[in-house]
C-alpha positions in Angstrom: 7.0 16.9 -24.7 5.0 17.0 -27.9 3.1 14.0 -29.3 1.7 14.6 -32.8 -2.0 14.2 -32.9 -2.3 14.1 -29.1 -0.9 17.4 -27.8 1.8 18.7 -25.5 2.3 16.4 -22.6 3.5 18.3 -19.5 6.4 16.7 -17.6 6.8 17.9 -14.0 9.8 17.2 -11.7 10.6 18.7 -8.3 13.3 21.4 -8.2 14.9 19.7 -5.2 15.1 16.1 -4.1 11.6 15.0 -3.1 11.6 14.1 0.6 10.0 11.1 2.2 6.2 11.5 2.4 3.9 8.8 3.8 1.3 9.1 1.0 2.3 7.8 -2.4 0.4 10.4 -4.4 1.2 13.3 -2.0 4.3 14.8 -3.8 2.7 14.0 -7.1 -0.4 16.0 -6.3 1.5 18.9 -4.8 3.5 19.3 -8.0 0.4 19.1 -10.2 -1.4 21.6 -8.0 1.5 24.0 -8.1 1.6 23.8 -11.9 -2.1 24.3 -12.2 -2.1 27.4 -10.1 0.9 29.0 -12.0 0.1 27.9 -15.5 -1.2 30.5 -18.1 -2.3 27.9 -20.6 -5.1 25.4 -21.3 -5.0 22.0 -19.5 -2.6 19.5 -21.2 -4.0 16.1 -22.3 -1.6 14.3 -20.0 0.7 15.1 -17.0 3.8 12.9 -16.3 5.5 13.5 -12.9 9.1 12.3 -12.5 11.8 12.2 -9.8 9.3 11.4 -7.0 10.2 7.7 -6.7 6.5 6.7 -6.9 4.4 4.7 -9.3 0.8 6.0 -9.6 -2.0 6.6 -12.1 -4.8 9.1 -11.5 -7.1 9.0 -14.5 -8.8 12.3 -13.7 -7.0 14.7 -11.4 -8.2 18.2 -12.0 -9.8 16.6 -15.1 -6.5 15.4 -16.5 -4.9 11.9 -16.7 -1.8 12.0 -14.4 1.0 9.5 -14.1 4.0 9.3 -11.7 7.0 7.3 -12.8 9.3 5.3 -10.5 13.1 5.5 -10.2 15.1 3.5 -12.7 17.8 2.4 -10.3 18.2 1.0 -6.7 18.8 3.9 -4.3 21.1 3.6 -1.4 19.1 6.0 0.7 15.3 6.3 0.5 14.9 10.0 0.2 11.7 9.8 -1.9 8.1 8.9 -1.1 8.1 5.2 -2.0 11.3 4.5 -4.0 9.2 2.6 -6.6 12.0 1.0 -8.7 10.4 0.5 -12.1 9.9 1.7 -15.6 6.6 2.9 -16.9 5.0 2.2 -20.3 2.2 4.6 -21.3 -0.1 3.6 -24.2 -2.3 6.3 -25.8 -5.1 5.0 -28.1 -7.8 7.0 -29.9 -11.2 5.5 -29.3 -14.1 5.5 -31.7 -15.7 8.4 -29.8 -12.6 10.5 -30.5 -11.5 10.5 -26.9 -7.9 9.3 -26.1 -7.5 6.3 -23.9 -4.5 6.3 -21.6 -3.2 2.9 -20.3 -0.7 2.8 -17.4 1.7 -0.2 -17.5 4.3 -0.2 -14.6 7.0 -2.9 -14.8 8.4 -3.5 -11.3 12.2 -4.0 -10.8 11.8 -4.4 -7.0 11.1 -8.2 -7.6 14.5 -8.5 -9.2 16.1 -6.7 -6.3 14.2 -8.8 -3.8 15.6 -12.0 -5.5 19.0 -10.6 -6.5 21.0 -13.1 -4.5 19.2 -16.0 -6.2 19.6 -14.5 -9.6 23.3 -13.9 -9.0 24.2 -17.5 -8.4 25.9 -19.6 -11.1 23.5 -22.1 -12.8 25.8 -25.1 -12.7 26.1 -25.5 -8.9 25.5 -28.9 -7.2 22.6 -29.5 -4.9 24.9 -29.5 -1.8 26.2 -26.0 -2.9 22.6 -24.7 -3.1 21.8 -25.9 0.4 24.7 -23.9 1.8 23.8 -20.8 -0.2 20.2 -21.1 1.0 21.5 -20.6 4.5 23.3 -17.4 3.4 20.2 -15.8 1.7 18.9 -14.1 4.9 22.3 -12.9 6.1 25.9 -13.7 6.4 26.8 -16.4 8.9 29.7 -18.2 10.7 30.6 -21.8 10.0 28.7 -23.1 13.0 25.6 -21.0 12.1 25.7 -22.4 8.5 25.9 -26.0 10.0 23.0 -25.2 12.3 20.8 -23.7 9.6 21.4 -26.7 7.3 20.7 -29.3 9.9 17.5 -27.5 11.0 16.1 -27.9 7.5 17.7 -31.2 6.3 16.2 -34.7 7.0 19.7 -36.2 7.0 22.0 -34.1 9.2 25.4 -32.9 7.8 28.6 -33.4 9.6 31.1 -30.6 10.2 33.5 -32.0 7.6 30.9 -31.9 4.9 29.9 -28.4 5.7 33.5 -27.1 5.7 34.3 -28.9 2.5 31.2 -27.5 0.7 31.9 -24.0 2.0 35.6 -24.2 0.8 34.4 -25.3 -2.7 32.1 -22.3 -2.9 34.8 -20.0 -1.6 37.3 -21.3 -4.1 34.9 -20.5 -6.9 34.3 -17.0 -5.7 30.7 -17.5 -5.0 31.0 -16.7 -1.3 33.6 -14.6 0.6 35.0 -14.8 4.1 35.3 -11.8 6.5 38.1 -12.7 8.8 37.4 -9.8 11.2 33.7 -10.9 11.7 34.4 -14.6 11.2 31.4 -14.7 8.8 30.7 -16.0 5.3 28.5 -14.2 2.8 27.4 -14.4 -0.9 29.9 -12.4 -2.9 28.7 -8.8 -3.7 30.6 -8.9 -7.0 28.2 -11.5 -8.3 25.2 -9.3 -7.5 26.8 -6.3 -9.2 27.3 -8.3 -12.4 23.7 -9.5 -12.7 22.3 -9.0 -16.2 18.5 -9.6 -16.2 16.5 -9.1 -19.3 12.7 -8.6 -19.5 12.4 -12.1 -20.8 14.2 -13.3 -17.7 12.0 -11.2 -15.5 8.8 -12.7 -17.1 10.0 -16.2 -17.4 7.3 -18.7 -16.1 5.1 -15.8 -15.1 1.4 -16.1 -14.7 -1.2 -13.5 -15.8 -4.5 -12.4 -14.2 -7.0 -10.1 -16.0 -10.2 -8.7 -14.6 -12.8 -5.9 -15.0 -13.5 -4.1 -11.7 -16.5 -2.0 -11.2 -18.1 -0.6 -8.0 -20.8 1.7 -6.7 -23.3 0.6 -9.4 -26.2 2.0 -7.3 -28.9 0.4 -9.4 -32.2 2.1 -8.6 -30.7 5.6 -8.4 -32.0 8.2 -10.9 -28.6 9.2 -12.3 -27.0 5.7 -12.5 -25.4 5.2 -15.9 -27.5 2.2 -16.8 -27.0 2.2 -20.6 -23.3 3.1 -20.4 -22.6 0.1 -18.2 -24.6 -2.2 -20.6 -22.6 -0.8 -23.5 -19.0 -0.8 -22.1 -18.8 -3.8 -19.7 -19.3 -6.6 -22.2 -16.6 -5.1 -24.5 -14.1 -4.8 -21.6 -14.9 -8.3 -20.2 -14.6 -10.2 -23.4 -11.1 -11.5 -22.8 -10.8 -11.3 -19.0 -10.7 -14.0 -16.3 -13.3 -12.4 -14.1 -15.8 -9.5 -13.6 -15.4 -8.1 -10.1 -18.0 -5.9 -8.4 -16.6 -4.3 -5.3 -19.8 -3.3 -3.4 -22.9 -1.1 -3.7 -24.7 -3.1 -6.3 -28.0 -1.3 -5.4 -28.9 2.2 -4.1 -31.0 1.1 -1.2 -33.8 3.3 0.3 -32.1 4.7 3.4 -31.6 8.4 4.2 -34.2 10.4 2.3 -34.0 8.7 -1.1 -37.7 8.0 -1.0 -38.5 11.7 -0.9 -35.7 13.7 -2.6 -36.2 12.3 -6.1 -32.9 10.4 -6.2 -34.6 7.1 -7.0 -36.2 6.0 -10.2 -40.0 5.9 -9.5 -40.1 2.3 -10.4 -37.2 1.4 -8.1 -38.7 2.4 -4.7 -37.9 -0.9 -3.1 -34.7 -2.8 -2.5 -36.1 -6.0 -4.0 -36.9 -4.2 -7.3 -33.4 -2.7 -7.3 -31.7 -6.1 -6.8 -33.9 -7.9 -9.4 -33.1 -5.2 -12.0 -29.4 -5.4 -11.1 -29.4 -9.2 -11.5 -31.1 -9.0 -14.9 -28.7 -6.3 -16.1 -25.7 -8.3 -14.9 -27.1 -11.5 -16.5 -27.4 -9.6 -19.9 -23.8 -8.4 -19.6 -22.5 -11.9 -18.8 -24.5 -13.4 -21.7 -23.2 -10.8 -24.1 -19.7 -11.8 -23.1 -20.7 -15.5 -23.5 -22.0 -14.9 -27.0 -19.0 -12.9 -28.1 -16.6 -15.7 -26.8 -18.8 -18.4 -28.4 -18.6 -16.7 -31.8 -14.8 -16.8 -31.6 -14.6 -20.5 -30.8 -13.0 -22.4 -33.7 -15.1 -25.4 -33.1 -18.5 -24.7 -31.5 -19.1 -28.0 -29.7 -21.6 -28.1 -26.9 -19.2 -29.5 -24.3 -18.8 -28.5 -20.7 -15.3 -27.4 -21.5 -16.5 -25.0 -24.2 -19.3 -23.6 -22.2 -17.0 -23.2 -19.1 -14.5 -21.3 -21.3 -17.2 -18.9 -22.6 -18.8 -18.2 -19.2 -16.9 -15.5 -17.4 -16.4 -15.7 -13.7 -18.4 -13.3 -11.6 -17.2 -12.1 -8.2 -19.1 -9.8 -5.9 -18.8 -8.2 -2.5 -21.4 -6.3 -0.6 -21.0 -2.6 0.1 -22.6 -0.3 2.7 -25.6 0.4 0.4 -26.2 -3.3 0.1 -26.5 -3.8 3.8 -29.8 -4.4 5.6 -29.7 -1.0 7.2 -30.1 0.6 3.8 -32.9 -1.7 2.9 -35.1 -1.7 6.0 -34.9 -5.6 6.2 -33.2 -6.4 9.4 -31.1 -9.6 9.7 -31.3 -10.4 6.0 -28.3 -11.5 4.0 -26.9 -8.7 1.9 -27.5 -9.2 -1.9 -29.1 -12.6 -1.4 -32.0 -11.8 -3.7 -29.5 -10.4 -6.3 -27.4 -13.6 -6.1 -30.4 -15.9 -6.5 -32.0 -13.9 -9.3 -28.7 -13.7 -11.2 -28.2 -17.4 -11.0 -31.7 -18.1 -12.1 -31.4 -15.7 -15.0 -28.1 -17.1 -16.2 -29.4 -20.7 -16.1 -32.5 -19.8 -18.0 -30.7 -17.7 -20.6 -27.9 -20.2 -21.1 -30.5 -23.0 -21.7 -32.2 -20.8 -24.3 -28.9 -20.0 -25.9 -27.9 -23.7 -26.1 -31.3 -24.7 -27.4 -31.1 -22.0 -30.1 -27.7 -23.5 -31.2 -29.1 -27.0 -31.1 -27.0 -28.1 -28.1 -28.8 -30.8 -26.2 -25.9 -32.6 -24.6 -26.0 -30.8 -21.3 -28.8 -31.3 -18.7 -30.3 -28.4 -16.8 -28.5 -29.7 -13.6 -25.2 -29.5 -15.4 -25.9 -25.9 -16.5 -26.8 -25.0 -13.0 -23.6 -26.5 -11.7 -21.5 -24.5 -14.2 -23.3 -21.2 -13.3 -22.9 -21.9 -9.5 -19.1 -22.6 -9.9 -18.7 -19.2 -11.8 -20.5 -17.1 -9.2 -18.3 -16.2 -6.2 -19.4 -14.2 -3.1 -16.5 -12.7 -1.3 -16.5 -14.0 2.3 -15.3 -12.9 5.7 -11.6 -12.6 4.8 -12.5 -10.1 2.0 -10.1 -12.2 -0.2 -11.1 -14.2 -3.3 -9.0 -16.2 -5.7 -9.0 -16.1 -9.5 -6.9 -18.8 -11.2 -5.2 -19.4 -7.9 -4.2 -15.8 -7.5 -5.5 -14.0 -4.3 -7.2 -10.6 -4.7 -8.2 -8.5 -1.7 -11.4 -6.5 -2.0 -12.5 -3.8 0.4 -15.4 -1.3 0.5 -14.2 0.8 3.5 -16.7 3.0 5.3 -14.4 6.0 5.3 -14.8 9.6 4.2 -13.1 11.2 1.3 -9.4 12.2 1.6 -7.6 14.9 -0.3 -4.7 12.6 -1.0 -5.9 10.2 -3.8 -3.6 7.3 -2.8 -4.1 7.4 0.9 -7.2 5.2 1.1 -5.6 2.7 -1.2 -2.5 2.6 0.9 -4.5 2.1 4.1 -6.4 -0.8 2.5 -3.2 -2.4 1.2 -1.7 -2.1 4.7 -4.8 -3.6 6.2 -4.4 -6.8 4.1 -0.7 -6.9 4.6 -0.9 -6.6 8.4 -4.0 -8.8 8.8 -2.5 -11.8 7.1 1.2 -11.3 7.9 1.2 -14.4 10.1 -1.6 -16.3 8.4 -1.2 -20.1 8.0 -2.4 -19.7 4.4 0.6 -18.8 2.3 -1.5 -17.3 -0.4 -3.0 -14.8 2.0 0.4 -13.7 3.1 1.4 -13.0 -0.6 -1.6 -10.9 -1.7 -0.3 -8.6 -4.5 -3.5 -7.1 -5.8 -6.1 -5.1 -3.8 -9.4 -3.6 -5.1 -10.8 -0.5 -3.3 -14.1 1.2 -3.7 -16.7 3.5 -2.1 -15.0 6.9 -2.6 -16.5 7.5 -6.1 -12.9 8.3 -7.3 -10.4 6.4 -9.4 -6.7 5.9 -8.9 -4.1 3.1 -9.1 -0.9 3.0 -7.2 2.0 0.6 -6.4 2.9 0.5 -2.8 5.5 -1.7 -1.1 6.8 -3.0 2.2 9.8 -5.2 2.9 10.6 -5.8 -0.7 7.2 -6.8 -1.9 5.1 -4.6 -4.2 1.3 -4.5 -3.9 -0.9 -3.0 -6.6 -4.0 -1.1 -5.4 -6.9 -0.4 -7.8 -9.5 2.1 -6.7 -12.6 2.3 -9.0 -15.0 5.2 -9.2 -18.8 4.8 -9.5 -21.4 4.0 -12.1 -23.5 7.0 -11.1 -23.1 10.5 -12.5 -23.6 12.4 -9.3 -25.6 12.5 -6.0 -27.2 15.3 -4.0 -25.1 14.2 -1.0 -21.8 14.7 -2.8 -22.9 17.9 -4.5 -23.5 19.4 -1.1 -19.9 18.7 -0.2 -18.5 20.2 -3.5 -17.4 16.8 -4.6 -17.2 15.9 -8.3 -18.1 12.2 -8.7 -15.9 10.2 -11.0 -17.3 7.3 -13.0 -16.3 4.3 -15.0 -14.8 0.8 -14.6 -11.2 -0.4 -14.7 -9.7 -3.2 -16.8 -6.7 -4.6 -15.1 -4.0 -7.1 -16.2 -1.4 -8.2 -13.7 1.6 -10.5 -14.1 3.3 -12.4 -11.3 6.4 -14.5 -11.0 6.3 -18.2 -9.9 6.2 -17.2 -6.2 3.3 -14.8 -6.6 5.3 -11.6 -6.5 4.1 -8.6 -8.6 5.9 -8.1 -11.9 3.9 -5.7 -13.9 0.4 -4.3 -14.5 -1.7 -2.7 -17.2 -4.5 -0.5 -15.9 -7.1 1.1 -18.2 -10.1 3.1 -16.9 -13.1 2.9 -19.2 -14.1 6.6 -19.3 -12.1 9.8 -19.3 -14.8 12.3 -20.5 -18.5 12.9 -19.9 -18.8 12.8 -23.6 -18.4 9.1 -23.5 -21.6 8.6 -21.5 -24.3 6.8 -23.5 -26.9 9.0 -25.2 -29.7 7.3 -23.3 -28.1 8.3 -20.0 -27.3 11.8 -21.2 -31.0 12.5 -21.4 -31.1 12.2 -17.6 -27.7 13.2 -16.3 -27.2 16.3 -18.6 -30.8 17.6 -18.1 -31.0 20.9 -16.2 -34.8 20.6 -15.5 -35.9 17.0 -15.2 -39.5 16.4 -16.4 -42.0 13.6 -15.9 -41.6 12.7 -19.5 -37.8 12.2 -19.4 -37.9 10.2 -16.1 -40.9 8.1 -17.3 -39.1 7.3 -20.5 -36.1 6.0 -18.6 -38.3 3.8 -16.5 -40.3 2.6 -19.5 -37.2 1.6 -21.5 -35.6 -0.2 -18.6 -38.8 -2.0 -17.8 -39.4 -3.0 -21.4 -35.9 -4.5 -21.7 -35.7 -6.2 -18.3 -39.4 -6.8 -17.5 -39.1 -4.8 -14.3 -42.1 -5.2 -12.0 -44.0 -2.4 -10.4 -45.6 -4.4 -7.6 
């Protein structure tokens, strides 16, 4: 498939029906690997995989963006990996750097199928009719079972005559049918077959969640992309509900980091790493604040205006943030980072408001606003943004060859852990963030009719000695995610965009370090000096 100005997009489909395979990206990767080994041409700019029944986006597989599209109809027999019933919109934009940005936008039809009985019902039914139909949603039932189900839910019990009368009215209208052999009533299948749902119907009363997800920042490491993060994150986060950091804020000093040259000389200490990370994150949040403030039609110094401009910040600790990586036993992970970030934000917000002649807010009110916007993910590993639950995990697992496997395992963890939770929101988690593998991928996985979106973000470090020794190429960059849900919290669609596709997009200040074949004292000292100058990083 040829796209003018972009190149020849390669479309791959299996020769035979793709069989059921536990891993969502397994068949997709197998087809791409087979093509890569047989091809006698240059790598295409994009690979689209069809007829696998899966929905997945791997931004850099064999160095190429790869997308798998779901089926476009409900299958009677699940003979494919996931049977992701959806359509996929792919947007290709050319960035200022000349690199093409690929955005994956799956629209899930599974939610319609899940609610097909409700959607099939006529809109003009009386309340008593709806009560009877509610009892037939799970399964067909006999007259006595219908009566039992109604009376188990109703405050005022129904008599047998009322139940029989209501059932007869629905049967006469053709809404339900009676199976004489089984002596059971059921919602008419003809109604379901005639459902006509438009996209506007699908997204009616939907709610939207947007966030930027980054992970494995590793502040303190020699080859962390400090300047690239400072450049890209404020732009990505300008219009989102939250910035989410899914673990490994700092590098730590465990293993042999102190001796193998993987730390910046000025960052030989976890306290220094956390302070620098806090100052960098504060600058990013304030850059977002200033950009939003500039767009306000009326720049009034009210709590509401400041609250709107201050982006929510959510963070979770990773294995590098734990005390065992810092040599400080029994300490709270990232507590210094948390305190320093709050202090920096309060100070910089007060300076910003003073510069804009805003004196209405007291320092205590600014502190309260900052405190409300900073969220530490707790023991459940679940946080809420605008009432929408997001699961965040930083698993301590090794790499897997199958890109989607760790995402699926994490999604299954949240699904099984909260399947009987008293908190309904936890039972309905539809978005999960995954990190720690220094690889990027996004997949849709499902169980019992409900779809869950899994987002795995890469790292903000160019490479590490540890991964080089295992022949592993580190992927880097953040993800900007937009998810839409229906009124009951079920997944409808998503838009996933990864911030970097090519090493050419790394900031020039970082390229001096990460592209250098023979690092010198001058190059490393310059990086330390420029970071120290901008963020007043202390030596001792």
